[in-house]
N, C-alpha and C positions, 0 to 999 in steps of 0.2 A: 811698679809691678814686681811681684815676687819671682825671682829666678832660681831655679833648682838645677843642680848639675850632679849627675850620677857618675860613679867610677867604680872600678873593681871587677868588672866582668872579664871573663877569661875562658879559655878552653881547659877543662879539667877532666880527669878520668872518673868513672863511676866510683862512688864512695869517698871522693875528695871533698874539700871544703873551699869556700870562698867567703870573703867579706865584701859586701857592697856598701858604698858610702853615698850619701845624698847631702849636699851642702847648699845652703841658701846664700844669696848674694848680699848678706849683711842684715837682712830682715830678721828680727827675733822670731823664733819659733815657739815661744812660750804659749801662745794662744792659737797655734795652728796644729791641727792634726796632720800627721804624715802617713801616707800609705805607700806600700810597695805593690805594684801591679806587674803582671807579666802577660805577654802575648806570644804565642807560638804560631807558626804558619798553619793556616787552616782552622785555628781555634779562636774563640772569643777571648777578650781580655779578662783576666782573672785577678781578683783581689787576693794577694798573697798574705800580707800582714799589715796591720795598721796600728798606730799608736796615738794616744791623745796628746794634747799640748803639753801637759805636765809630765807625761810619761806614765801616768798612773793607771791607764787602761790600755790593754792590748787585745788584738784579735788575730787569729791565725786561720787560714784555710785548712780544712781537714787534711788536704794532700801534703801539707808541710808541717803540720803540728808535730812537735817532738824533734824535728830536724832543724828548723829555722828559728832564729831568735831576733826580734827587733829591739833596738835600743835607741835612745835619744839623748844627745848631749846639747842642751839648749845654749849653754855657754859658748859652744863652738858652732852653733847653728847647723848641726850635723846629725843625721839619722843613719844608723847602721842596720844592715841585714846580714847576720851571721848565718851562713848556710853550711850545714854538715850533712854527711851521708848523701851526697848528691846522686841523683838518678838521671838517666837519659831523658825522662819525661819532664825534668826541670829545665830542659833547654828552651830558651825563650829570650826575647828582649825584655829586660826588667826596667820599669819606669818608676820613678819617684813622683809623688803627687802631694799637694798640700791644700788644705781647706780650713778656713776659719769658722764658717757657719755650717755646722752639722749637728745632728742629734746625738749619735753615738759612733764609736769607731767601727762597730759592726755594720752600721749603715754605710759608712765610707767603704769598707772592704767589699760589701755587697753592692756597691755602686747605686745605692738608693738615696744618696745625698749629693748635693752639688760638690764638684771637685774642680776648683778654679785654676789650679796651677800644676803644670806638668814639666818634668825634665825631658831631656832628649833621648834617654834610654841608654842602656849598656847591655851588650850581648853576653849571655851566659850559655856556653855550649858544654854539655856533658857527654863525652864520647870516649871510647877506647881507641 
């Protein structure tokens, strides 16, 4: 089984930045797409950003486009989510997920594909 562990969540002020990390348990991520999803209280889970196995294709939710950047270091089996200009509405638990079999990263972020593996989540709180 592929195990994913997120880290980097914290309490930050509006306008601040965070970097989240998602690391696999030794499984190569070369052929696994990785997605960052978030869920806030009272809201449905949202696909934030997704990246293909090679890192050649990415997708961002409109709400984070221009502020967040996803990157992938397959040699380290780690995916990062760089978050800038954070807003209170970014407050949520952020989950890392992986899937081998999917059509596009857009389908992954839109949750139209199978998503087989999930991390435990890391809390991001943006507040003054």
